[in-house]
N, C-alpha and C positions, 0 to 999 in steps of 0.2 A: 246906579243903577240901580235905587231906593224905589224912587218912582212908583205913581201906578200901575204908570204903562212907557218905558221906559223901549225904546226900539235903536239897536247899531245895523248900519246895515253896509253889505261886503257887497261890492262891484265886483264877477270876474266871467269878463269877456259876456257869453248869454247868460246868464248866471248870476243869481240877487240872491244873497243870505239877507233873506233878516232877522237879530236876535233877542226876543221881547221880553220882559220880565212883567209878565201881569200878575193879576191878582184872583182866591177865587173867592167865592161871594163871604165866606168866609173870611177873607183879610191873610191870606197867606199866598207869598208871593211863588210864583216857578216860572219856567222859562222857557221859551215855543223857541225851535231853531227850524225857519221857512225855507225850503228854496221855490225859486220863482223861475224858470224860464220857457221862451221859445219854445212856444210844439211844437214839429214841422217846420215848412219855411211860410206859417201864417204866421197874424199876429195875435194868436191864442196863447195862453200864461198857460202852463199848470202848475201848481205849487203841493206842493209836498210839507208836512207834519210833521214834527216830534215834539212831542208835551219832555220838558226834564223835572218831576218836584223835590224837596227838599231832601227828605230821607235817601232816591240814590242819587244824588249830585255830585258828592266825594267818591265814590263811587264809578259814574259819569267822565269824570275830570280826568280820575287816574286812566281811565283803560281807551279818553281817545286822545289825552296825551302819551300814550303808550306806544296807539295810533300812528299819532301825530312823527311821532321820532322815528318809525320803522321810516317812515315817506323820504328820510335821507339817504 
């Protein structure tokens, strides 16, 4: 995912998750995790995103891994 704008897509029922690696204006890479889902019965979609910058990535990964393992 080292390209300037690289996207991984995960489809899960009526939700779609996007994992995007983007670059700041000064060339630093960061991760954007976006959830897109249908809002109500209509075709309107609702999107929510979080950004993870390199300086928080190790702690984010550690906590995310712990949370995922607790789901089992």
